[in-house]
N, C-alpha and C positions, 0 to 999 in steps of 0.2 A: 318738361320738368320746371321747377321754380328756381329762379335766381334773382338776386338783387342787382340791379343795373344802375350805374351812374350815367345818366343821359346828358347832363349838363353840369358844369362846375357851379358850385354854390354851397349853401349851408346844409349839410346832411343831417343836422339835428332837428330840422323842421318836420312836422307830421308828414308821413308819406301820403301823397295824393297824386292826382292826374298831372299836376304841374311841378311837383317837388323834384329837386335834383336827383334823388334816388327813388326808385320804384321797384315793385315786385313784378317781374315778367313771368307769367305762368306757362308760356310756350317756348321757353328757352331750349335750344337744341341739346339733346343728350350727346355728350362728347364721345368720340370713338377713339380706340387705341391708335396711336400715331406711329408706333415703331414696335419692333419685336420685344423691346425692353420697357414698354410703357405699361401702366397699371391703371385700371379704372377703380376709383374709390367712391363709395357711398359716404358722403361727408356726415359726420356726427355733430361736430362743432367746429367753429372757426373763431379765432381770436380777434379782438378789436384792439388795434394799436393806435397810438397818437398819429403815427405816419399815415394810417389808413384814412383818418379823418381829414388830414391835410391834403391827401391825394384827391379826395372828393371835392375839396375846395380849390384845387389847382395851386396849392402852396407848397407841395412837396418837391424835392429835387428831381424825382422821376415823375414824368407826366405822360401817362398812357393815353393813347388816342381815344376819343369818345366815339361811341359809348363803350364802357368797360364794366366788368364785374369786379368789385373791390375784394379785398381779403388777401391774407398771406399765410400765416401758420394755421394749421388745422389738424383734426384727428378724424378717423373714420375706419370703415371696414372695406377690405379688398373684395371687389365684386367680379373682376375679370382681369386676366393677366395675358401679356404677350408671350409668344413662343420662346423668347430668349430670357424670360424672367426666371431667376433661380433663388433669390433670397426670400421672397414672400409668396404666399399662396392664397387662394380664395378663402375668405373667412378670417384672415389675420387682422388684428387690430394694429393700425399704423398711425403715425403722425409725421409731419414734415412741414416744408414751406413751399408754397407755389402761388403764383398769381391767380386771382379769380376764384377764391375759395368760398365766397358767399353764394353757393349753389348746391343743389342736392347731390350732384355728381361732378367729379373732376377727373382728368387724366394727368398722371404724374409719372415721370421717369423713375424707374426702380431705385436708381442711385440716390434719389432725393428722399427716400422713405426710411423711417426707423420703426422698429417694432416697439409697441407700447409694453413696458415691463409688466409682469404679472402683479396683480393687486393695485395697479394704478388706475384711477378713474379715467375713463376714455375722454370725457369732456375736459378734464383737467390737463390731460396730455396735450391737447391742442393749444394750451397756453404756455407751453414750455419753450419752444424754439426761439422766438424773437426776444422775449424778456430775459430769459436766463442765458441765452446765447450771447446777447449784447453784453450782459454783465460779466459773464465768464471770459469772453475774449478781451474785454476791457481791463478787468482786474487781474486776471491770471496771465494772459498773453502779452498785453500791452504794458500795464503798470507793474507787473511782477510783484504783486502784493505779498508781503512777507509776515510771518508771525511777529506779533508785538508792535507792528506799525499801526498808526491811527488812520482810520478811514472815515471820511465825512461824506455821508450820502444825502444829497438834496432830493426833494420830492420822494421821500423814502416810502410813502404809503402807496404809490402807484405800482404798476406792473413791473417795470424795470427797477424801481426803487426797492421793492420787497426782495427781488432776486439779488440785488447788490448787497443788501444787508445780510442775507443768508450766506452768500458766497464769501463775503468778507469774514464771517465767523468760521466757515470751513477753512479759510486760509490762516486763521489764528490771529486776525487783526482785532484791535479795539475799535468797535463800530459806534459812531455817533450818527444818529438818524434825525433828519429834519423833515417835519411834516406839518400839514395845516390842520390845526384843531386838536384838542386833548383826547377826543374819542379814538384817535389812531394810535395813541401811546401804548395801550394794552396789547394790541396786535403786534406792534413792532418789538416790544419787549418779549412777547411770547416766541418770536422768531429769532431772538438772540441779541437784539440791539443792547449795547452797554449803557447807552444814554439816548434819550429822545428829547428833542427841542421843538417847541411849538413856534412855527414861523409867523403866526398871526399876532403875536404879542409884542412885536417890535424887532429890533436887531437881534440876531442870534449870537452876536459876538460875546457879550458878557456871560451868557449862559454857558456857551461852549468853553470859554476860558476858565470859568469856575470849575467845570468838570475836569478839564485837563489839569488844573492845579491840584485838585483832590487826588488825582492819580499820579502826580509827579511827572506829568508829561509836558513836553515843550509846546507841541503844536500838531498840526495835521500833516500826514505824509502823503496821502492820496485823497484827492477831491473827486467825487463822482457827481457829475452835474447834468441831469436831464431837464433842468428848469431854466437856467440863464437869468437875465435881468439883474435886479438889485441883490438877489440872494447870492449870486455868484460874486458880485462885487464885494459884498461883506465877507464872504468866505475867504477871499484872497488874503485878508488881513490875519487869518488864522493859520496860514501855511508855513511849514518849516522851510529852511534852506534845503534845496534839492527836492522839493515836493513835486508830485506828478498830478497833472490836471487832466481829467477825462471829460471831454466835451461830448455829451450824449445827445442833447437836443435842447429845445427852447420852448418848453411848455408854458412859460410865462408870456410868450409872445414877443419878448424883447431879446435881441441878439446882443450880448454884451461885448465890450472891448477889453481884452487882457493886455495891460500895458507892457510893451516889449522891453522897456527899460527896466521895469521891476523884475520881469522874468529873467533878464540878464543878470542883474545883481543877486537875485535869490537862487540862481541856477535852477529855475523851474523847467520842467518839461511839459509841454502842452500836447496832448494826444487827441486829435479829432477821430471820432469813432463812428463810421458808417458801417454797421455790422453786415448789412446785406451785400456789400461789395466783396466781402471775404468769400462768398460762395462763387464769385467770378474769378477773383485775382489770387486767392489762396484757399482753394477748396479743402485742402488737407487740414488747415487750421480749423475750418468750420466743422468738418467731420470729427476730428479729434476732440473738439470742444463738446459736441453733442454726446460723444461716447463717454467722456468723463462725467458729464452731467447725469447721464443715465445711470452710471455707477453710483454717484452720490444719491440719486433718487432712490435706487434700490436699497441703499444702506440707511435711508431715512435721514440723511444729512441735510437735505433740502426738501421743501414741499411746495406745491403749487397752490396758492391761495386764490380761489375763485370768489370774487366779490359779488358779481351778478351774472345771471344767464338770461338772455332774452330770446324770443322767437325771431325768425327772419323778418316777419312783418313788423317787428318792433325795433328794427335796426337803428332808426333815428334816436330812440331812447338809449341804446347802447353807445352810439356815437356821442350823445350828450353827456353820458356818465364819464366817458374818457376825456372829452374836450374840456368839460367844466371841473375836472379833477375831483369827482365825487366818489370814485371807486377806491377800495382798499384791496389792492391786488388786481387780478385780471378780470376783464369783462369779456364774456363769451357770447356768441350767437349760436343757439342750438338750431341746427338746420332741419332735423327730422322730427323733433318732438314738439308738436304744436300745443301740447298741454301746458308748457311753461309760459308764464306771463311775467309782467313787469314786477310783480310783487314776490316772485319766486327767487330765492337766493340759494345758490349752491355752494357748498364748501367742499374743497378737495378732501378725500379720505387719506391722502398720503401725508 
């Protein structure tokens, strides 16, 4: 079977070749069931996350031994089940999170799988877990976002950003979205953002303050930051007393410093959020989060916006779209449909 393999650390956005860090291996072994509760999945689509790109570069906090197959959240069809499997059956449409999903087939423990809701596009379902799971655990479980609070989302047009905007609205917050370029404003407003700020036109501070003043609001209660760098530094000047800061990631490439003395005086709470660790340390939080997201998805309260879908052989282009922050929503790799190309854009029907 085919699989994308990272054979050496380096730039995964360069064209795939005989010497590139990632390449297509056509004789990768088909995985076998490993336990009575394991499930063989024929992968339909796998999500591309910023962390995946960093892992191929050797810059992520988790460093799998070389060579390895990248990938995390995915969707697909159940092809074979172990004798102890009770929740899923052959033919079911499922999604979940597992290492090494950039392959035609994977084996996953049943407890890690969720059934794709009726009417949900199967490719789109593969983009739900990491992006929406991160935002849900961060905003609902960690920050306790409440109706009427002001939520400021940095990097709002990316995968986690769009999910944070939607979850913020479900929670009843006033959502201010910050993104790069005016073309992303329409999408963000269509997903419920109350105000959109273009971060390419200078400091966001005057624009946000003007909006807050127009709504008779003092400042920001929850800051959602997957970007870091100068954008976070500017955003700190907009926070209310007692605000909560969610540190999601550093897409800008710069890890900022949050002054402890100001956090003390302002009574800020800083939450570091490594979503993947919840599956290990508090799996019940992870499961409950996914179940609530599925409920919201079924009710139409959230939707998974797919920006681009690439073939496995075009994985470098998918990595580039995420790394260079060109996407509006999720970037997916279609594992089994070789007819899709770089110019094909898929939008979720949800």
